[in-house]
C-alpha positions as MATLAB code, in Angstrom:
seq = 'MVDTSSPPRAVELAKRLKAAGAKMYGAFWCSHCFEQKEAFGREAMKDFPYVECYPDGFRQASKTQRLRFLLCIMSMAAPL';
ca = [
      98.096  102.837   99.740;
      96.787  103.095   96.190;
      95.171  106.427   95.327;
      93.919  105.870   91.779;
      90.632  104.302   90.729;
      90.751  101.107   88.692;
      89.656  101.030   85.073;
      87.237   98.122   84.431;
      89.880   96.309   82.349;
      92.357   96.452   85.255;
      89.817   94.888   87.616;
      89.138   92.106   85.119;
      92.861   91.510   84.550;
      93.504   91.366   88.298;
      90.719   88.776   88.690;
      92.168   86.641   85.895;
      95.696   86.865   87.256;
      94.487   85.922   90.738;
      92.521   82.961   89.343;
      95.686   81.812   87.563;
      97.617   81.917   90.847;
      99.691   85.002   90.023;
     101.077   87.255   92.738;
     102.684   90.659   92.638;
     105.945   90.855   94.546;
     107.088   94.332   95.433;
     108.740   96.614   97.922;
     107.238   99.626   99.642;
     110.229  101.760   98.657;
     110.304  100.763   94.975;
     108.994  103.438   92.592;
     108.306  100.840   89.887;
     106.177   98.761   92.255;
     104.293  101.890   93.290;
     103.652  102.832   89.654;
     102.373   99.329   88.881;
      99.978   99.382   91.839;
      98.732  102.830   90.784;
      98.222  101.585   87.212;
      96.037   98.718   88.468;
      94.191  101.041   90.816;
      92.630  100.716   94.233;
      89.778   98.322   93.378;
      91.937   95.901   91.395;
      94.722   95.821   94.000;
      92.253   95.228   96.838;
      91.731   91.613   95.775;
      94.998   90.968   93.936;
      97.582   89.004   95.962;
     100.411   91.422   96.760;
     103.495   90.137   98.589;
     105.609   92.756  100.339;
     109.246   91.717   99.986;
     110.294   93.859  102.966;
     107.533   93.406  105.560;
     109.928   94.349  108.368;
     111.454   97.321  106.546;
     114.486   97.717  104.331;
     117.060   97.834  107.138;
     115.854   94.511  108.557;
     116.285   92.652  105.254;
     119.333   90.522  104.733;
     121.798   91.244  101.939;
     120.544   88.114  100.179;
     116.937   89.362  100.263;
     117.978   92.741   98.883;
     120.013   91.139   96.108;
     117.165   88.798   95.111;
     114.747   91.702   94.901;
     117.190   93.784   92.861;
     117.775   90.915   90.425;
     114.021   90.417   90.086;
     113.475   94.101   89.275;
     116.363   94.090   86.804;
     114.985   91.035   84.993;
     111.562   92.675   84.666;
     113.103   95.869   83.288;
     115.270   94.088   80.706;
     114.064   94.544   77.116;
     112.988   91.407   75.304;
];
């Protein structure tokens, strides 16, 4: 659940990303994913395609799924 309101620029960015076929992959337990959703805000996230990487919960995920998610997060956090 996203608690913040969306700035107009976030709504516009979400629309453009959606039109380009982008998706946000995240996990319910990930603080970085939560912060990103809060930054976009409620209105922008309502229509933006969000894919929950752990729809059945963390304990139900395989080790491979957990490793893939961790590698994805690490690659996003790496400085350019």
